[in-house]
Every structure is written in C-alpha cells, then in structure tokens.
ChimeraX commands (.cxc) that place a marker at each C-alpha (Angstrom):
marker #1 position -4.14,-30.74,-47.05 radius 0.5
marker #1 position -2.60,-28.96,-49.05 radius 0.5
marker #1 position -5.04,-25.78,-48.39 radius 0.5
marker #1 position -4.11,-26.42,-44.77 radius 0.5
marker #1 position -1.07,-25.75,-45.41 radius 0.5
marker #1 position -1.72,-22.46,-46.70 radius 0.5
marker #1 position -3.56,-21.51,-44.08 radius 0.5
marker #1 position -1.32,-22.30,-42.28 radius 0.5
marker #1 position 1.26,-20.05,-43.71 radius 0.5
marker #1 position -1.22,-17.24,-43.78 radius 0.5
marker #1 position -1.43,-17.51,-40.29 radius 0.5
marker #1 position 2.27,-17.69,-39.87 radius 0.5
marker #1 position 2.89,-14.92,-42.15 radius 0.5
marker #1 position 0.00,-12.30,-39.96 radius 0.5
marker #1 position 1.28,-13.36,-36.90 radius 0.5
marker #1 position 4.95,-12.07,-38.07 radius 0.5
marker #1 position 3.48,-9.20,-39.71 radius 0.5
marker #1 position 1.62,-8.27,-36.07 radius 0.5
marker #1 position 4.63,-8.90,-34.22 radius 0.5
marker #1 position 6.97,-6.47,-36.77 radius 0.5
marker #1 position 4.26,-4.18,-36.16 radius 0.5
marker #1 position 6.12,-0.55,-35.43 radius 0.5
marker #1 position 2.86,0.87,-34.00 radius 0.5
marker #1 position 3.17,1.11,-29.78 radius 0.5
marker #1 position 1.25,-0.56,-27.60 radius 0.5
marker #1 position -1.30,2.05,-25.41 radius 0.5
marker #1 position -0.15,1.19,-22.50 radius 0.5
marker #1 position 3.79,2.20,-23.15 radius 0.5
marker #1 position 4.99,5.92,-21.48 radius 0.5
marker #1 position 7.62,8.18,-22.94 radius 0.5
marker #1 position 11.02,7.10,-22.06 radius 0.5
marker #1 position 13.10,9.17,-19.68 radius 0.5
marker #1 position 12.98,10.48,-16.36 radius 0.5
marker #1 position 11.34,13.86,-17.07 radius 0.5
marker #1 position 8.30,12.16,-18.03 radius 0.5
marker #1 position 8.34,9.65,-14.14 radius 0.5
marker #1 position 9.41,12.14,-12.15 radius 0.5
marker #1 position 6.17,14.45,-11.80 radius 0.5
marker #1 position 4.42,10.99,-11.36 radius 0.5
marker #1 position 6.59,10.80,-8.05 radius 0.5
marker #1 position 7.06,14.32,-6.69 radius 0.5
marker #1 position 4.07,15.39,-5.03 radius 0.5
marker #1 position 3.27,19.05,-6.09 radius 0.5
marker #1 position 3.76,22.27,-4.08 radius 0.5
marker #1 position 0.55,23.75,-5.67 radius 0.5
marker #1 position -2.34,21.52,-5.32 radius 0.5
marker #1 position -1.81,19.76,-1.44 radius 0.5
marker #1 position -2.52,15.76,-1.80 radius 0.5
marker #1 position -1.79,15.38,-5.36 radius 0.5
marker #1 position 1.39,14.57,-7.63 radius 0.5
marker #1 position 2.72,17.06,-9.71 radius 0.5
marker #1 position 1.36,15.02,-13.07 radius 0.5
marker #1 position -1.98,15.19,-11.55 radius 0.5
marker #1 position -2.04,18.90,-10.09 radius 0.5
marker #1 position -3.85,20.87,-12.68 radius 0.5
marker #1 position -2.75,24.50,-11.53 radius 0.5
marker #1 position -0.57,26.21,-14.58 radius 0.5
marker #1 position 2.06,26.90,-11.87 radius 0.5
marker #1 position 2.24,22.82,-11.81 radius 0.5
marker #1 position 2.24,22.81,-15.45 radius 0.5
marker #1 position 5.22,25.30,-15.76 radius 0.5
marker #1 position 6.91,23.08,-13.61 radius 0.5
marker #1 position 6.19,19.78,-15.13 radius 0.5
marker #1 position 7.89,21.89,-18.72 radius 0.5
marker #1 position 11.03,23.13,-16.75 radius 0.5
marker #1 position 12.13,19.42,-15.76 radius 0.5
marker #1 position 11.61,18.08,-19.58 radius 0.5
marker #1 position 13.61,21.05,-20.87 radius 0.5
marker #1 position 16.50,20.28,-17.87 radius 0.5
marker #1 position 16.71,16.71,-19.15 radius 0.5
marker #1 position 16.64,17.99,-22.96 radius 0.5
marker #1 position 19.79,20.32,-21.42 radius 0.5
marker #1 position 21.49,17.28,-20.04 radius 0.5
marker #1 position 21.05,17.79,-16.67 radius 0.5
marker #1 position 21.13,14.94,-14.41 radius 0.5
marker #1 position 17.77,13.34,-12.45 radius 0.5
marker #1 position 19.98,14.46,-9.54 radius 0.5
marker #1 position 20.56,17.48,-9.91 radius 0.5
marker #1 position 17.39,18.21,-11.00 radius 0.5
marker #1 position 16.02,17.02,-7.81 radius 0.5
marker #1 position 18.48,18.70,-5.58 radius 0.5
marker #1 position 17.55,21.86,-7.34 radius 0.5
marker #1 position 13.73,21.34,-6.63 radius 0.5
marker #1 position 14.52,20.23,-3.17 radius 0.5
marker #1 position 16.23,23.33,-2.42 radius 0.5
marker #1 position 13.41,25.61,-4.03 radius 0.5
marker #1 position 10.85,24.12,-2.67 radius 0.5
marker #1 position 12.01,21.78,0.37 radius 0.5
marker #1 position 10.15,18.52,1.95 radius 0.5
marker #1 position 6.23,19.53,0.31 radius 0.5
marker #1 position 7.85,17.39,-2.65 radius 0.5
marker #1 position 8.64,14.22,-0.62 radius 0.5
marker #1 position 5.33,11.83,-0.89 radius 0.5
marker #1 position 6.67,10.52,2.27 radius 0.5
marker #1 position 8.36,11.72,5.42 radius 0.5
marker #1 position 12.49,11.71,6.11 radius 0.5
marker #1 position 12.90,8.53,8.23 radius 0.5
marker #1 position 15.40,10.81,10.26 radius 0.5
marker #1 position 14.49,13.26,13.37 radius 0.5
marker #1 position 11.04,14.33,13.53 radius 0.5
marker #1 position 10.07,11.98,9.99 radius 0.5
marker #1 position 10.91,9.51,11.78 radius 0.5
marker #1 position 7.41,9.53,13.90 radius 0.5
marker #1 position 5.81,9.39,10.53 radius 0.5
marker #1 position 7.16,5.70,10.78 radius 0.5
marker #1 position 7.65,4.65,14.82 radius 0.5
marker #1 position 4.41,5.79,15.65 radius 0.5
marker #1 position 2.10,2.73,13.89 radius 0.5
marker #1 position 4.02,0.31,15.21 radius 0.5
marker #1 position 4.20,1.61,18.70 radius 0.5
marker #1 position 0.28,1.38,17.98 radius 0.5
marker #1 position -0.22,-1.99,16.98 radius 0.5
marker #1 position 2.79,-2.93,19.51 radius 0.5
marker #1 position 0.85,-1.51,22.67 radius 0.5
marker #1 position -3.11,-2.65,21.17 radius 0.5
marker #1 position -1.39,-5.85,21.26 radius 0.5
marker #1 position -0.91,-5.58,24.70 radius 0.5
marker #1 position -4.03,-4.01,25.70 radius 0.5
marker #1 position -5.41,-7.48,24.12 radius 0.5
marker #1 position -3.53,-9.23,25.65 radius 0.5
marker #1 position -4.24,-8.32,28.97 radius 0.5
marker #1 position -8.03,-8.30,28.07 radius 0.5
marker #1 position -8.35,-11.86,27.48 radius 0.5
marker #1 position -5.79,-13.24,30.09 radius 0.5
marker #1 position -7.90,-11.37,32.53 radius 0.5
marker #1 position -10.84,-12.87,30.82 radius 0.5
marker #1 position -9.61,-16.27,31.15 radius 0.5
marker #1 position -8.47,-16.25,34.71 radius 0.5
marker #1 position -11.87,-14.95,35.71 radius 0.5
marker #1 position -13.72,-17.54,34.08 radius 0.5
marker #1 position -11.64,-19.78,36.04 radius 0.5
marker #1 position -12.77,-18.72,38.95 radius 0.5
marker #1 position -16.97,-19.15,38.24 radius 0.5
marker #1 position -18.85,-19.26,41.29 radius 0.5
marker #1 position -19.17,-22.98,42.43 radius 0.5
marker #1 position -22.52,-24.66,43.16 radius 0.5
marker #1 position -24.51,-23.57,46.20 radius 0.5
marker #1 position -23.52,-26.15,48.58 radius 0.5
marker #1 position -27.23,-25.70,51.00 radius 0.5
marker #1 position -29.08,-27.35,48.51 radius 0.5
marker #1 position -32.69,-29.56,50.00 radius 0.5
marker #1 position -32.40,-32.89,51.21 radius 0.5
marker #1 position -34.63,-34.29,49.07 radius 0.5
marker #1 position -32.68,-32.91,46.20 radius 0.5
marker #1 position -29.55,-34.78,47.28 radius 0.5
marker #1 position -31.54,-37.95,48.04 radius 0.5
marker #1 position -33.13,-37.72,44.26 radius 0.5
marker #1 position -29.57,-37.32,43.02 radius 0.5
marker #1 position -28.04,-40.35,44.83 radius 0.5
marker #1 position -30.93,-42.59,44.17 radius 0.5
marker #1 position -30.34,-41.95,40.19 radius 0.5
marker #1 position -26.87,-42.27,40.41 radius 0.5
marker #1 position -27.05,-45.50,42.34 radius 0.5
marker #1 position -28.97,-47.04,39.41 radius 0.5
marker link #1:1,2 radius 0.2
marker link #1:2,3 radius 0.2
marker link #1:3,4 radius 0.2
marker link #1:4,5 radius 0.2
marker link #1:5,6 radius 0.2
marker link #1:6,7 radius 0.2
marker link #1:7,8 radius 0.2
marker link #1:8,9 radius 0.2
marker link #1:9,10 radius 0.2
marker link #1:10,11 radius 0.2
marker link #1:11,12 radius 0.2
marker link #1:12,13 radius 0.2
marker link #1:13,14 radius 0.2
marker link #1:14,15 radius 0.2
marker link #1:15,16 radius 0.2
marker link #1:16,17 radius 0.2
marker link #1:17,18 radius 0.2
marker link #1:18,19 radius 0.2
marker link #1:19,20 radius 0.2
marker link #1:20,21 radius 0.2
marker link #1:21,22 radius 0.2
marker link #1:22,23 radius 0.2
marker link #1:23,24 radius 0.2
marker link #1:24,25 radius 0.2
marker link #1:25,26 radius 0.2
marker link #1:26,27 radius 0.2
marker link #1:27,28 radius 0.2
marker link #1:28,29 radius 0.2
marker link #1:29,30 radius 0.2
marker link #1:30,31 radius 0.2
marker link #1:31,32 radius 0.2
marker link #1:32,33 radius 0.2
marker link #1:33,34 radius 0.2
marker link #1:34,35 radius 0.2
marker link #1:35,36 radius 0.2
marker link #1:36,37 radius 0.2
marker link #1:37,38 radius 0.2
marker link #1:38,39 radius 0.2
marker link #1:39,40 radius 0.2
marker link #1:40,41 radius 0.2
marker link #1:41,42 radius 0.2
marker link #1:42,43 radius 0.2
marker link #1:43,44 radius 0.2
marker link #1:44,45 radius 0.2
marker link #1:45,46 radius 0.2
marker link #1:46,47 radius 0.2
marker link #1:47,48 radius 0.2
marker link #1:48,49 radius 0.2
marker link #1:49,50 radius 0.2
marker link #1:50,51 radius 0.2
marker link #1:51,52 radius 0.2
marker link #1:52,53 radius 0.2
marker link #1:53,54 radius 0.2
marker link #1:54,55 radius 0.2
marker link #1:55,56 radius 0.2
marker link #1:56,57 radius 0.2
marker link #1:57,58 radius 0.2
marker link #1:58,59 radius 0.2
marker link #1:59,60 radius 0.2
marker link #1:60,61 radius 0.2
marker link #1:61,62 radius 0.2
marker link #1:62,63 radius 0.2
marker link #1:63,64 radius 0.2
marker link #1:64,65 radius 0.2
marker link #1:65,66 radius 0.2
marker link #1:66,67 radius 0.2
marker link #1:67,68 radius 0.2
marker link #1:68,69 radius 0.2
marker link #1:69,70 radius 0.2
marker link #1:70,71 radius 0.2
marker link #1:71,72 radius 0.2
marker link #1:72,73 radius 0.2
marker link #1:73,74 radius 0.2
marker link #1:74,75 radius 0.2
marker link #1:75,76 radius 0.2
marker link #1:76,77 radius 0.2
marker link #1:77,78 radius 0.2
marker link #1:78,79 radius 0.2
marker link #1:79,80 radius 0.2
marker link #1:80,81 radius 0.2
marker link #1:81,82 radius 0.2
marker link #1:82,83 radius 0.2
marker link #1:83,84 radius 0.2
marker link #1:84,85 radius 0.2
marker link #1:85,86 radius 0.2
marker link #1:86,87 radius 0.2
marker link #1:87,88 radius 0.2
marker link #1:88,89 radius 0.2
marker link #1:89,90 radius 0.2
marker link #1:90,91 radius 0.2
marker link #1:91,92 radius 0.2
marker link #1:92,93 radius 0.2
marker link #1:93,94 radius 0.2
marker link #1:94,95 radius 0.2
marker link #1:95,96 radius 0.2
marker link #1:96,97 radius 0.2
marker link #1:97,98 radius 0.2
marker link #1:98,99 radius 0.2
marker link #1:99,100 radius 0.2
marker link #1:100,101 radius 0.2
marker link #1:101,102 radius 0.2
marker link #1:102,103 radius 0.2
marker link #1:103,104 radius 0.2
marker link #1:104,105 radius 0.2
marker link #1:105,106 radius 0.2
marker link #1:106,107 radius 0.2
marker link #1:107,108 radius 0.2
marker link #1:108,109 radius 0.2
marker link #1:109,110 radius 0.2
marker link #1:110,111 radius 0.2
marker link #1:111,112 radius 0.2
marker link #1:112,113 radius 0.2
marker link #1:113,114 radius 0.2
marker link #1:114,115 radius 0.2
marker link #1:115,116 radius 0.2
marker link #1:116,117 radius 0.2
marker link #1:117,118 radius 0.2
marker link #1:118,119 radius 0.2
marker link #1:119,120 radius 0.2
marker link #1:120,121 radius 0.2
marker link #1:121,122 radius 0.2
marker link #1:122,123 radius 0.2
marker link #1:123,124 radius 0.2
marker link #1:124,125 radius 0.2
marker link #1:125,126 radius 0.2
marker link #1:126,127 radius 0.2
marker link #1:127,128 radius 0.2
marker link #1:128,129 radius 0.2
marker link #1:129,130 radius 0.2
marker link #1:130,131 radius 0.2
marker link #1:131,132 radius 0.2
marker link #1:132,133 radius 0.2
marker link #1:133,134 radius 0.2
marker link #1:134,135 radius 0.2
marker link #1:135,136 radius 0.2
marker link #1:136,137 radius 0.2
marker link #1:137,138 radius 0.2
marker link #1:138,139 radius 0.2
marker link #1:139,140 radius 0.2
marker link #1:140,141 radius 0.2
marker link #1:141,142 radius 0.2
marker link #1:142,143 radius 0.2
marker link #1:143,144 radius 0.2
marker link #1:144,145 radius 0.2
marker link #1:145,146 radius 0.2
marker link #1:146,147 radius 0.2
marker link #1:147,148 radius 0.2
marker link #1:148,149 radius 0.2
marker link #1:149,150 radius 0.2
marker link #1:150,151 radius 0.2
marker link #1:151,152 radius 0.2
marker link #1:152,153 radius 0.2
marker link #1:153,154 radius 0.2
view
C-alpha cells in the first residue's frame, strides 16, 4: 500500500511539473496583430498568395514594415488604412460587398436559383409526359381477346 501511494505522489508531482513548465507549445503563434495581419492580407507581389506566403523580397520588406509599425505603437486600423491607400483592393481576400463587387456574391446565388428552376421545369415536363403514355392498341386480335376473357372467367 505504501509503495502505491509513493507512485501516486511521484505521478502527481510529475504532472504538476509538466503543467508548470514554461516551454511554449510548438503550435503557438507569436502574439500581436502584426504577426496575424500578413496571414489575412493578399500579397500585391505574388498573385493568389497571402502576404505571409509570398516569397518575394518586397513582401518580406512589407511584412517587416508592418512589424515596425506595430512596434512604433500604431493601431491595426491605421496600418490597414495606409496599406489600402497604397495598394488598393488587391490586398483584400474577397471583394467588397458594394458596387460592382456585390456581383461576386449575387452571381452564385442567382446561378443556383436559376439551376433549380431549370431542374424543376425539366422534371415537371418529364412527369407530365410520362402520364400521357400511349394506350394499348384498340385493334387486338379477336382470338387473343377470347383467350383473355376465358382466363378471366376462371
């Protein structure tokens, strides 16, 4: 019994020591908006890539500029505003929902609804034409009718 209590104490002490260790986890990112912003902005130098993923020297200097601005005490909104003035809407990951940019949001919805109407009309016509099947020919063989009548009579 005493040895099991010792093992429990050793286990508890190990858990406490591990939980109090100051080693940062590998998945943690640096704190601050200056490190998050390049992941949220598109690169004006590498089309289709974020500023963080772009490997050009200009992108590296822009990432450094953002970090310096944060260290200087500027707010995120001030830095974003200056970047938008300098580079324009190229930095946005999605178009604005105003003006012509609204088409980027409206077109998929309209196309989906139009596709639904086309499918509805097609299926409606198919079910209506299926109900109008051609009836069995009226001019059946008299011998065949006689045989059918005899079988039905049984």
